[in-house]
C-alpha positions as CSV (number, residue, x, y, z in Angstrom):
1,M,-0.1,0.1,0.0
2,K,2.8,2.2,0.8
3,I,4.2,1.9,-2.8
4,L,0.9,2.8,-4.3
5,K,1.2,6.2,-2.3
6,V,4.6,6.9,-3.4
7,I,3.6,6.2,-7.1
8,A,0.3,8.2,-6.8
9,T,2.3,11.2,-5.2
10,I,5.1,11.0,-7.8
11,A,2.4,10.9,-10.5
12,L,0.3,14.0,-9.3
13,T,3.5,15.9,-8.6
14,A,4.6,15.2,-12.3
15,L,0.9,16.2,-13.6
16,I,1.2,19.3,-11.5
17,G,4.7,20.1,-12.8
18,I,3.9,19.7,-16.6
19,Q,1.2,22.3,-16.4
20,F,4.1,24.8,-16.2
21,I,5.8,24.0,-19.3
22,P,4.4,26.1,-22.1
23,T,3.4,25.3,-25.7
24,S,3.3,27.7,-28.7
25,R,0.2,29.1,-29.8
26,N,-1.1,29.1,-33.6
27,Q,-2.7,32.3,-33.5
28,S,-2.4,35.4,-35.5
29,D,-4.6,38.7,-35.2
30,V,-3.5,39.0,-39.1
31,V,-5.5,37.4,-42.0
32,P,-2.4,37.3,-44.7
33,V,-2.9,38.2,-48.3
34,T,-2.2,34.3,-49.5
35,D,-5.1,33.0,-47.4
36,F,-7.4,30.8,-49.3
37,I,-10.6,32.6,-48.5
38,N,-9.1,36.0,-49.3
39,N,-7.7,34.5,-52.7
40,Y,-10.7,32.7,-53.8
41,N,-13.7,34.6,-52.4
42,P,-16.1,31.6,-51.8
43,P,-19.6,32.1,-51.1
44,K,-20.6,33.0,-47.4
45,E,-21.7,29.2,-46.7
46,V,-18.5,27.7,-48.4
47,A,-16.2,30.2,-46.1
48,S,-18.1,29.4,-43.1
49,I,-17.8,25.6,-43.6
50,L,-14.1,26.1,-44.1
51,R,-13.4,28.1,-41.1
52,T,-15.5,25.9,-38.7
53,S,-14.4,22.4,-40.1
54,C,-11.0,23.0,-41.6
55,Y,-9.2,26.2,-40.3
56,D,-8.4,25.2,-36.7
57,C,-6.0,22.7,-37.9
58,H,-5.3,23.8,-41.2
59,S,-4.2,27.6,-40.9
60,N,-2.3,30.0,-38.8
61,N,-4.9,30.8,-36.4
62,T,-6.4,28.1,-34.5
63,N,-9.4,28.9,-32.1
64,Y,-8.3,26.7,-29.0
65,P,-10.9,25.2,-26.7
66,W,-10.5,25.8,-23.0
67,Y,-9.0,22.3,-22.3
68,N,-6.0,23.5,-24.4
69,K,-4.7,24.7,-21.2
70,I,-4.2,21.7,-19.5
71,Q,-1.0,19.3,-20.2
72,P,-0.4,16.9,-21.7
73,V,-3.7,17.8,-23.9
74,A,-1.8,21.1,-25.1
75,W,1.1,19.2,-26.4
76,Y,-1.2,16.8,-28.4
77,L,-3.1,19.6,-29.8
78,E,0.1,21.6,-30.8
79,D,1.5,18.3,-32.6
80,H,-2.0,17.8,-34.4
81,V,-2.0,21.3,-35.6
82,S,1.5,21.4,-36.7
83,H,1.0,18.4,-38.9
84,G,-2.3,19.7,-40.1
85,K,-0.5,22.7,-41.4
86,E,2.2,20.9,-42.7
87,E,-0.4,18.8,-45.0
88,F,-2.4,21.8,-45.9
89,N,-2.2,25.6,-44.7
90,F,-5.3,27.5,-45.8
91,S,-3.3,30.7,-44.6
92,E,-0.4,30.1,-47.0
93,F,-2.3,28.9,-49.8
94,G,-1.5,31.7,-52.1
95,D,2.4,30.9,-51.8
96,Y,1.7,27.3,-53.3
97,S,2.9,26.5,-56.8
98,D,-0.2,26.1,-59.3
99,R,0.8,22.3,-59.1
100,R,0.8,22.1,-55.3
101,K,-2.4,23.9,-55.3
102,K,-4.2,21.3,-57.5
103,S,-2.7,18.4,-55.6
104,K,-3.7,19.9,-52.2
105,L,-7.3,20.6,-53.5
106,K,-7.5,17.1,-55.0
107,S,-6.7,15.7,-51.7
108,L,-9.2,17.9,-50.1
109,L,-11.9,16.8,-52.3
110,R,-10.7,13.0,-51.8
111,Q,-10.7,13.4,-48.1
112,V,-14.0,15.4,-47.7
113,E,-15.8,13.1,-49.8
114,Q,-14.7,10.1,-48.2
115,D,-15.6,11.4,-44.8
116,E,-11.9,11.5,-43.8
117,M,-11.9,15.0,-43.1
118,P,-12.7,16.7,-40.7
119,L,-11.3,14.0,-38.1
120,D,-13.5,11.8,-36.2
121,P,-11.9,12.9,-32.9
122,Y,-12.2,16.5,-33.8
123,T,-16.0,16.3,-34.7
124,L,-16.6,14.3,-31.6
125,I,-15.9,17.3,-29.6
126,H,-16.6,20.1,-32.2
127,S,-20.0,19.0,-33.3
128,D,-20.3,22.0,-35.4
129,A,-17.7,21.2,-37.6
130,K,-19.4,18.0,-38.9
131,I,-20.0,18.7,-42.4
132,S,-23.7,17.6,-43.7
133,E,-24.4,16.1,-47.2
134,S,-25.7,19.2,-48.5
135,E,-22.5,21.2,-47.1
136,K,-20.4,18.5,-48.4
137,E,-22.0,18.9,-51.9
138,L,-21.7,22.7,-51.9
139,L,-18.1,22.6,-50.8
140,L,-17.2,19.8,-53.3
141,G,-18.7,21.8,-56.2
142,W,-17.3,25.1,-55.3
143,V,-13.8,23.4,-54.7
144,N,-14.1,21.6,-58.1
145,K,-14.7,25.3,-59.8
146,V,-11.8,26.5,-58.1
147,L,-9.8,23.4,-59.2
148,E,-10.8,24.1,-62.8
149,S,-9.6,27.8,-62.7
150,I,-6.1,27.0,-61.6
């Protein structure tokens, strides 16, 4: 029983201690000129879908939930956003080459079409990020038009 108390004390001390280790924040007050929505001026409904379902993980401005202040959750979110931005960054889309733009938009189309994006763990907590069939149709139709114009 004594060893369990020691282990619990060490675990609690470690959990409290890691709360003081800072993480970087993916937040910006500036919307760059290279931002996808600024460059392609989608209809309001499409822009809303993108901001609600995509931009938290795939832009330079994440809207963090309250639980992002708790470690190790903050580390997980920081890593997840970092990987999301490596794959597709809406904030920097205007800087992509035409070839990369087409590739990323084709990937977006495929992943949304196959319900791979947004990720299930994200929509579990952020139910408003789920894309309905009518929203999916609207988004995919508009992205296809953008893809044809590049």
